[in-house]
VOGU-3710 file (C-alpha; in Angstrom, 3 decimals, decimal comma):
1> xxxxxxxxxx> -0,333/0,229/0,128  1,522/3,125/-0,885  0,460/6,678/-0,116  1,189/9,811/-2,234  1,653/13,065/-0,862  1,305/16,506/-3,043  3,697/19,270/-1,841  2,180/21,357/0,446  4,359/24,619/-0,815  2,166/26,865/-2,817
11> xxxxxxxxxx> 4,118/30,467/-4,476  1,438/32,185/-2,402  2,149/36,259/-2,698  2,054/37,956/0,894  2,635/41,363/2,053  2,734/41,363/6,062  3,562/43,846/8,841  5,739/42,835/11,896  5,862/45,499/14,659  6,343/45,718/18,284
21> xxxxxxxxxx> 3,678/46,175/20,798  5,551/48,298/22,987  8,174/51,213/23,081  10,152/52,986/25,505  9,832/56,990/25,100  13,224/58,344/23,244  14,462/55,108/22,625  14,781/53,327/18,873  12,253/50,696/17,509  11,736/48,618/14,162
31> xxxxxxxxxx> 9,262/48,111/12,369  9,643/45,282/9,111  7,494/44,804/6,125  8,097/41,125/4,353  7,098/41,033/0,520  6,737/37,239/0,065  7,078/35,852/-3,554  5,602/39,625/-5,091  8,041/42,059/-7,803  6,951/45,013/-5,229
41> xxxxxxxxxx> 9,739/47,057/-3,450  9,733/49,981/-1,105  11,482/52,968/-0,197  11,933/55,625/2,461  9,232/57,391/0,372  6,663/54,586/1,675  7,875/54,698/5,408  4,854/54,893/7,196  3,816/58,449/8,940  3,639/57,386/12,899
51> xxxxxxxxxx> 2,306/60,155/15,134  4,931/61,677/17,946  7,446/59,329/16,358  10,727/60,207/14,522  11,687/57,985/10,922  15,657/57,591/11,902  16,830/55,054/9,268  15,441/52,723/6,476  14,901/50,711/5,260  16,989/48,564/5,901
61> xxxxxxxxxx> 16,786/45,856/3,273  17,440/42,025/3,508  16,626/38,952/1,272  16,084/35,352/1,640  15,527/32,731/-1,512  14,881/28,894/-1,493  14,267/26,307/-3,912  12,721/23,125/-3,246  11,773/20,089/-5,871  8,892/17,819/-4,410
71> xxxxxxxxxx> 7,765/14,861/-6,924  9,464/16,069/-10,198  7,659/19,696/-9,123  10,455/22,841/-8,341  9,423/25,579/-5,938  10,923/28,830/-4,997  10,725/31,095/-2,717  11,669/35,052/-2,154  11,380/36,969/1,186  12,416/40,334/1,004
81> xxxxxxxxxx> 12,414/42,385/4,658  12,409/46,377/5,023  12,881/47,668/8,067  12,487/51,001/9,144  13,462/52,520/12,594  11,872/55,214/14,777  12,195/56,980/17,449  9,710/56,741/20,163  7,741/59,681/20,953  5,612/60,820/23,634
91> xxxxxxxxxx> 4,106/58,377/25,695  0,654/56,876/24,518  -0,775/54,993/21,519  0,663/54,834/17,695  -0,737/53,128/14,852  0,969/51,991/12,250  -0,961/52,375/9,140  -2,029/50,146/6,147  0,506/50,142/3,564  -0,513/48,795/0,027
101> xxxxxxxxxx> 1,832/47,572/-2,797  1,471/46,318/-6,722  2,661/43,314/-7,776  1,445/43,452/-11,853  -2,605/44,313/-11,776  -2,812/42,681/-7,911  -2,647/45,048/-4,883  -1,184/43,466/-1,780  -2,359/45,251/1,825  -0,880/44,645/5,177
111> xxxxxxxxxx> -3,095/45,392/8,660  -2,459/48,104/10,411  -0,946/47,673/14,231  -0,918/49,508/17,083  2,323/50,110/18,956  1,944/51,581/22,918  4,688/53,879/23,731  5,581/53,772/27,685  7,568/56,456/29,574  10,910/55,953/30,300
121> xxxxxxxxxx> 12,203/54,542/33,157  8,618/52,657/33,981  10,603/49,425/33,708  8,889/48,298/30,447  11,158/47,699/27,141  9,841/47,628/23,568  8,848/44,446/23,034  10,447/42,171/19,867  8,228/42,188/16,733  4,933/40,820/16,966
131> xxxxxxxxxx> 5,924/36,932/15,737  4,401/35,609/12,872  2,150/32,733/13,659  3,037/29,068/12,172  1,277/29,186/8,874  -1,110/26,179/8,380  -1,504/23,363/5,641  -5,138/25,118/3,894  -7,015/22,699/2,388  -5,717/23,228/-1,154
141> xxxxxxxxxx> -2,754/21,193/-0,369  -4,744/18,130/-0,270  -6,476/18,583/-3,600  -4,365/15,869/-5,208  -3,224/13,900/-2,103  -1,926/10,412/-3,354  -3,371/8,718/-6,100  -6,486/6,043/-5,692  -5,190/3,330/-4,041  -8,168/1,431/-4,077
151> xxxxxxxxxx> -7,437/-0,631/-1,758  -9,744/-2,053/1,066  -9,585/-0,723/4,497  -11,630/-0,997/8,187  -13,150/1,173/9,760  -11,898/4,937/9,971  -10,702/6,158/13,701  -9,453/9,699/15,085  -6,192/7,183/15,606  -5,411/7,052/12,219
161> xxxxxxxxxx> -4,799/10,900/11,931  -2,416/12,808/13,875  -0,190/15,987/13,420  2,256/16,711/16,090  4,871/20,080/16,419  8,270/19,159/17,310  10,979/21,105/18,663  14,955/20,535/18,089  16,212/21,869/21,240  14,223/21,844/24,115
171> xxxxxxxxxx> 16,793/24,185/26,097  18,570/26,986/24,550  19,276/30,850/25,339  18,455/33,743/24,087  18,891/34,153/20,294  19,620/30,722/20,172  18,153/29,015/17,333  15,884/26,282/17,666  13,791/24,271/14,636  10,072/23,856/15,010
181> xxxxxxxxxx> 8,504/21,575/12,666  5,201/20,889/12,000  4,046/17,219/10,724  1,173/15,412/9,243  0,718/11,323/10,048  -2,299/9,809/8,359  -3,122/5,983/7,517  -5,191/6,965/5,025  -6,238/9,544/1,916  -7,369/13,118/2,995
191> xxxxxxxxxx> -9,701/14,808/1,315  -9,658/17,858/2,691  -7,877/19,384/5,364  -7,911/23,235/6,954  -7,035/24,722/10,524  -9,488/26,343/12,584  -6,600/27,487/14,908  -2,360/27,221/14,190  0,399/27,360/16,909  1,335/30,784/17,183
201> xxxxxxxxxx> 4,810/31,992/18,620  4,543/34,637/21,627  8,341/35,785/22,770  10,067/34,278/19,486  10,823/35,968/16,012  10,395/33,653/13,549  12,053/32,668/9,812  9,940/30,257/7,611  12,059/27,218/5,745  11,702/25,702/2,305
211> xxxxxxxxxx> 10,936/22,066/2,378  12,306/19,654/0,336  11,380/16,176/2,231  9,513/13,537/-0,194  6,612/11,600/2,139  7,699/8,564/3,506  6,526/5,272/5,197  7,649/5,503/9,490  6,705/3,709/12,719  4,404/6,075/14,708
221> xxxxxxxxxx> 2,784/5,333/17,707  3,699/1,303/17,450  1,963/1,413/14,239  2,657/1,800/10,537  1,771/5,540/8,684  3,013/7,859/6,385  3,815/11,257/7,070  4,733/14,381/4,795  6,380/17,373/6,815  4,095/20,180/6,427
231> xxxxxxxxxx> 5,660/23,762/7,710  9,122/24,239/9,148  10,120/27,511/10,957  13,551/29,226/12,316  12,612/30,535/16,234  14,855/32,991/17,981  13,433/33,146/21,996  13,612/36,998/22,543  12,780/36,005/26,564  13,922/34,349/29,222
241> xxxxxxxxxx> 11,976/31,299/30,909  9,653/28,521/29,977  8,392/29,642/26,511  5,520/27,399/25,909  4,047/26,813/21,753  0,412/26,195/22,141  -1,188/23,334/20,007  -3,587/23,993/16,760  -6,842/22,584/15,665  -7,399/20,564/12,329
251> xxxxxxxxxx> -10,464/19,610/11,026  -9,189/16,489/8,313  -11,467/14,298/6,026  -9,985/10,657/5,703  -11,046/8,580/2,851  -10,886/4,712/2,709  -12,257/2,531/0,049  -14,730/-1,072/0,999  -15,298/-4,066/-1,697  -18,707/-3,956/-2,929
261> xxxxxxxxxx> -19,318/-7,663/-4,913  -21,224/-7,683/-7,643  -21,249/-11,170/-8,615  -18,643/-11,789/-11,023  -16,736/-9,242/-9,935  -15,994/-7,138/-7,678  -15,329/-2,853/-7,439  -14,052/-0,690/-4,196  -16,029/2,770/-3,017  -14,649/5,083/-1,020
271> xxxxxxxxxx> -16,133/5,877/2,451  -15,357/9,227/4,408  -15,494/10,606/7,656  -14,936/13,868/9,327  -12,291/14,425/12,651  -11,027/17,294/14,693  -7,760/17,032/15,699  -5,509/19,049/17,518  -1,395/19,266/17,783  0,294/19,187/21,039
281> xxxxxxxxxx> 1,749/21,823/22,547  5,481/22,130/23,053  7,514/24,213/25,176  11,731/25,103/25,559  13,290/26,317/28,475  15,835/29,622/27,495  18,228/30,759/29,887  19,400/34,374/30,134  22,525/35,542/28,509  25,358/35,360/30,963
291> xxxxxxxxxx> 25,517/39,185/33,064  27,108/41,006/33,206  27,260/41,603/29,484  30,478/43,177/28,009  30,783/46,681/26,427  30,255/46,107/22,817  27,182/43,530/22,815  24,596/44,198/20,828  22,870/41,091/20,998  24,686/38,810/18,674
301> xxxxxxxxxx> 24,469/35,246/19,189  25,842/32,243/16,962  28,537/30,105/16,769  31,231/31,540/14,693  31,617/35,464/13,487  33,935/37,218/11,414  34,458/41,085/10,343  35,862/42,587/7,267  35,834/46,650/6,440  36,476/48,726/3,581
311> xxxxxxxxxx> 37,137/52,953/2,853  35,705/54,168/0,284  37,657/56,529/-1,493  40,700/55,470/-0,487  41,658/59,044/-1,088  39,320/61,002/1,447  38,462/64,625/0,575  37,041/67,640/2,621  33,213/68,295/2,177  32,877/65,450/0,317
321> xxxxxxxxxx> 31,073/62,055/1,299  33,298/58,822/1,824  31,803/55,485/3,115  33,050/53,028/5,383  31,893/49,516/4,932  31,736/46,828/7,616  30,531/43,321/7,254  30,144/40,905/9,559  29,781/37,106/8,654  28,834/34,420/10,392
331> xxxxxxxxxx> 26,459/31,473/11,323  23,835/32,813/13,900  21,088/35,626/14,400  22,480/37,153/11,361  19,357/38,859/10,178  18,157/40,592/13,089  21,591/42,458/14,165  22,333/46,139/14,615  24,428/48,372/13,060  27,379/48,851/15,643
341> xxxxxxxxxx> 28,257/52,720/16,887  31,428/53,801/15,945  33,053/57,182/16,862  33,851/59,190/13,632  34,998/62,225/16,369  34,989/65,915/16,011  34,840/67,831/12,662  33,018/65,514/10,897  29,500/65,168/9,723  27,776/61,411/10,174
351> xxxxxxxxxx> 24,862/59,960/8,715  22,902/56,749/9,956  24,344/53,624/8,246  22,387/51,479/5,913  22,778/48,267/6,779  21,622/44,735/4,932  21,747/41,382/5,177  21,793/37,949/2,574  21,362/34,875/5,002  20,481/31,012/3,883
361> xxxxxxxxxx> 19,783/27,977/5,766  22,162/26,088/6,770  20,163/23,378/8,423  20,293/24,462/12,023  20,396/27,900/11,777  21,042/31,162/9,587  24,841/31,533/8,033  25,062/34,994/5,744  26,826/38,943/5,961  25,329/41,555/7,850
371> xxxxxxxxxx> 26,750/44,545/6,190  26,130/48,388/7,578  27,635/50,902/5,327  28,508/54,035/7,314  28,646/57,702/5,106  30,617/60,534/6,783  31,439/63,662/5,163  35,371/65,269/6,451  35,657/68,939/7,158  39,054/69,684/7,743
381> xxxxxxxxxx> 42,453/69,134/6,621  44,704/66,902/8,216  45,217/62,902/10,165  42,154/61,330/10,708  41,785/58,452/13,251  38,960/56,028/14,230  39,862/53,573/17,704  39,083/50,544/17,330  35,593/49,039/18,230  35,040/45,766/19,995
391> xxxxxxxxxx> 32,108/43,744/18,748  31,174/40,947/21,194  28,625/37,896/20,538  27,815/35,226/22,514  28,413/31,786/21,749  25,897/29,364/23,071  27,939/26,237/22,533  30,301/27,269/25,187  28,215/29,511/26,513  30,906/32,360/27,018
401> xxxxxxxxxx> 31,199/35,810/25,505  33,466/36,657/22,711  35,169/39,523/21,808  36,031/40,670/17,923  38,026/43,644/17,311  36,542/46,114/14,232  39,881/47,312/13,366  40,701/51,056/13,736  41,061/53,505/10,594  44,112/56,192/10,351
411> xxxxxxxxxx> 44,276/58,094/6,918  44,811/61,650/5,636  42,528/63,963/5,143  43,356/66,441/2,062  41,775/69,095/0,544  38,867/69,231/-1,542  37,235/71,397/-4,302  33,654/71,154/-2,609  34,969/73,808/0,377  37,130/75,488/1,567
421> xxxxxxxxxx> 38,957/73,920/4,883  41,163/74,772/7,705  44,808/73,088/8,174  43,866/73,110/11,919  41,629/71,197/13,643  41,904/67,106/13,747  39,429/64,356/14,671  41,584/63,541/17,663  41,435/67,234/19,184  38,227/66,801/21,034
431> xxxxxxxxxx> 39,015/69,524/24,116  38,351/73,248/23,820  41,854/74,131/24,931  42,195/77,176/22,570  40,002/78,985/25,065  42,271/80,327/27,943  41,476/81,917/31,074  41,026/85,214/31,087  43,057/87,360/33,903  42,683/91,216/34,409
441> xxxxxxxxxx> 45,965/93,044/35,009  43,550/96,254/36,338  41,512/94,831/38,747  41,147/98,812/40,119  39,312/98,845/36,584  36,805/96,810/37,281  33,844/98,308/38,744  31,686/96,006/41,282  28,596/98,329/41,364  26,279/98,883/38,417
451> xxxxxxxxxx> 23,325/101,212/38,094  20,008/99,721/38,477  17,534/100,127/36,186  14,657/99,272/38,819  13,078/102,355/40,329  14,549/104,815/38,360  13,327/107,943/36,626  13,103/106,137/33,648  11,621/102,587/34,600  8,715/104,959/36,657
461> xxxxxxxxxx> 8,654/107,100/33,615  8,040/104,172/31,003  5,342/102,449/33,458  3,420/105,499/33,213  3,360/105,608/29,814  2,045/102,119/29,914  -0,620/102,748/31,633  -1,571/105,821/29,957  -1,282/103,960/26,591  -3,415/101,200/28,052
471> xxxxxxxxxx> -6,135/103,268/29,356  -6,393/105,388/25,831  -6,327/101,838/24,260  -9,332/100,803/26,480  -11,393/104,301/25,849  -10,757/104,118/22,041  -12,042/100,491/21,907  -14,972/101,048/24,304  -15,729/104,239/21,882  -15,387/101,791/18,762
481> xxxxxxxxxx> -17,513/99,379/20,239  -20,402/101,920/20,895  -19,999/103,586/17,150  -20,115/99,949/15,814  -23,174/98,975/17,790  -25,249/102,443/16,167  -26,164/101,047/13,199  -28,195/104,346/12,194  -25,309/106,842/13,489  -22,937/104,992/10,967
491> xxxxxxxxxx> -25,102/104,959/8,477  -26,249/108,873/8,894  -22,726/109,904/9,710  -21,955/108,497/6,170  -24,234/109,782/4,237  -22,690/112,942/2,688  -19,965/110,281/2,023  -21,518/108,381/-0,399  -24,183/111,198/-1,184  -20,773/112,722/-2,612
501> xxxxxxxxxx> -19,724/109,686/-4,829  -22,815/109,734/-6,500  -22,669/113,053/-6,780  -19,507/112,826/-8,609  -20,252/109,670/-11,037  -23,496/112,550/-11,946  -21,327/115,270/-12,900  -19,662/113,197/-15,116  -22,626/112,019/-17,021  -23,289/115,932/-17,116
511> xxxxxxxxxx> -20,044/116,606/-18,691  -20,446/113,679/-21,109  -23,837/115,037/-22,227  -25,737/111,823/-21,278  -28,838/112,703/-19,458  -30,393/110,035/-19,311  -27,523/108,061/-16,765  -27,192/111,448/-15,344  -30,746/112,175/-14,248  -30,805/108,142/-12,985
521> xxxxxxxxxx> -27,614/109,260/-10,968  -28,903/112,301/-9,691  -31,949/110,404/-7,920  -29,831/107,876/-6,802  -27,696/110,671/-5,278  -30,266/112,414/-3,503  -33,002/109,360/-2,817  -29,967/107,467/-1,122  -28,784/110,726/1,061  -32,412/111,157/2,553
531> xxxxxxxxxx> -32,888/107,660/3,635  -29,074/107,307/5,207  -28,917/111,065/6,714  -33,090/110,442/7,784  -33,031/106,475/8,626  -35,543/105,425/6,647  -35,804/102,400/4,831  -35,731/102,229/1,264  -39,508/100,424/1,465  -40,712/103,467/3,367
541> xxxxxxxxxx> -38,805/106,719/0,887  -41,529/109,207/-0,096  -42,048/112,428/-0,099  -44,619/112,697/2,905  -42,096/110,405/4,800  -39,203/112,726/4,275  -41,015/115,827/4,642  -42,268/114,861/7,861  -38,854/113,682/9,248  -36,949/116,907/8,298
551> xxxxxxxxxx> -40,014/118,324/9,657  -39,593/116,813/13,104  -35,774/116,862/12,946  -36,146/120,782/12,651  -35,140/121,946/8,946  -36,676/125,101/8,056  -40,096/124,715/6,122  -38,233/126,488/3,329  -35,122/124,236/2,626  -38,006/120,707/2,899
561> xxxxxxxxxx> -39,758/122,895/0,119  -36,615/123,226/-1,893  -35,550/119,424/-1,431  -39,089/118,073/-1,962  -38,748/120,184/-5,340  -35,315/119,166/-6,185  -36,539/115,241/-5,993  -40,331/116,223/-8,086  -38,252/118,109/-10,757  -35,660/114,971/-10,673
571> xxxxxxxxxx> -38,644/112,616/-11,344  -39,895/114,907/-13,787  -36,702/114,888/-15,802  -36,372/110,940/-15,796  -39,290/110,316/-17,172  -40,462/113,728/-19,397  -38,212/114,369/-22,820  -34,439/115,823/-22,175  -35,048/119,682/-20,593  -31,724/120,510/-21,963
581> xxxxxxxxxx> -28,156/120,825/-20,241  -28,840/123,924/-18,956  -31,433/123,085/-16,737  -29,607/119,808/-15,691  -26,957/121,902/-14,712  -29,290/123,939/-12,609  -31,302/120,800/-11,200  -27,752/119,533/-10,161  -26,925/122,868/-8,159  -29,872/122,260/-6,429
591> xxxxxxxxxx> -29,678/118,850/-5,687  -25,786/119,410/-4,319  -27,031/122,646/-2,581  -29,649/120,623/-0,448  -27,097/118,119/0,207  -24,890/120,697/1,290  -27,769/122,607/3,539  -29,157/119,138/5,309  -25,562/118,397/6,295  -24,870/121,049/7,871
601> xxxxxxxxxx> -27,618/121,373/9,766  -27,400/120,261/13,788  -30,822/120,172/15,715  -30,605/120,275/18,971  -32,187/117,291/19,444  -32,139/114,163/17,359  -35,415/112,880/15,737  -37,264/109,446/17,517  -36,942/107,017/15,121  -40,931/106,324/14,187
611> xxxx> -41,069/102,343/14,691  -44,191/102,664/12,238  -42,332/103,393/8,978  -39,957/100,461/9,401
//
């Protein structure tokens, strides 16, 4: 009896975000976007905006490729991680918004995440990026689960299917690699396999590994089963203690065949049954790294590392950028290293280093190279020297720290063409020894008594002037508020100005011998003036109301009669044949005289507003 498994690997595209759940105020933290099997990339312009946080560096790019050959089919997987480094702002919650990329005509998006920023000194440290749950096999992976065996079977039971999670080690140090494997055991064909709850890795950083194992027969639980490795992940524990990987839950449908006799011949028919099975939970004991941790240790854990450096260009010039490249190669958590802090000294402009990683799985851990590129611009001519810097990593096999040396850098800085540079002042001169103590030669020339400005005559005078200016401003402001509230008074006060503009327009039409527009403009001037001056609404503006208002205001009957006459003559001229320029000029003079006399009139008492006209 043979069972043929299909490969459970699929060239699925995905775009995921890994972000820490907490960060400490003022400290740096990273978020990582992973693009799997998609032809897309991220740049600094794609960095999400985090309220209150400052983008320090990014993106750091790392690539991981894997290939597998299963059942005559070659599969490949390409993962690229884009890491952005931020400096946390004030305590609170920060949302990492969803980010969308395009691969051809397809769009891929991440889910938003929330980071809690805690106050410095509160005892919290920012947690590692949220671990990626163990990917579960999809039902589609079992669409072609083996060929039709056509072998009669007995009853199907839940013992005929099992899903296990195993770890390669049961005791590790922090950041030491451990491999987690999900494996399926079965005695029958599988027609469907769906995960309802998948194992997740709280407290780990995880890397999914390629699978190249073929299905095979094995002894399991005292019986013969066929088994296949479903998923495998490389884990790096981020905290000490006992870390447990919870069990997963799977809905599975098994198929067997029973023989049906039809007299002269027999056939087989499939019999299926559905089960819900749980994988086991496993734990690993994580030991903390030994204390005290030496200077230069920045979280590197592995069995071996080595260092190489390069300077480009070899001739460094002032005010021109140069790059110092540091490569750390070895086996361990290479993908999660951080760039060491190098001291380039004074008189040098430094920029945040750019980092990249190139790793592959060697069977038990990651092997590869971490590259940090430092860009700096020297400002002065002279001898440049950077001291050796320790790089410390922890070897879990020996349980000891190993110190390597980033070699010192010494070179000559020559004058560049970009800007003039001083020949004095090297990077090694870090103290301000060019400022000397001032020792007075004549102490008698120094005065210990100084006149006080407080309570002086000028101080009191300025104080009085400020108070006076404040009182004046209050009076002017109150008067402005009062005038603004008196709408009728303001309208009456500006009546003459408005009438003057309208009379000027009428005079221009008169000089242009356009009598029709002249009479219209003159009528508008005098009617509008009387409406504003006497506070009569336009809807109630009649000869009788004007006469009544002017008489009530104490204006002489003779001026009232002349004003009404001007109104009558103006209206008559608008609707009768033109009276000629002479009559138009005379009418203009009469209207202007009436407006001037009314405006110069000062009654003993302002007329009361007649509410019946409003």
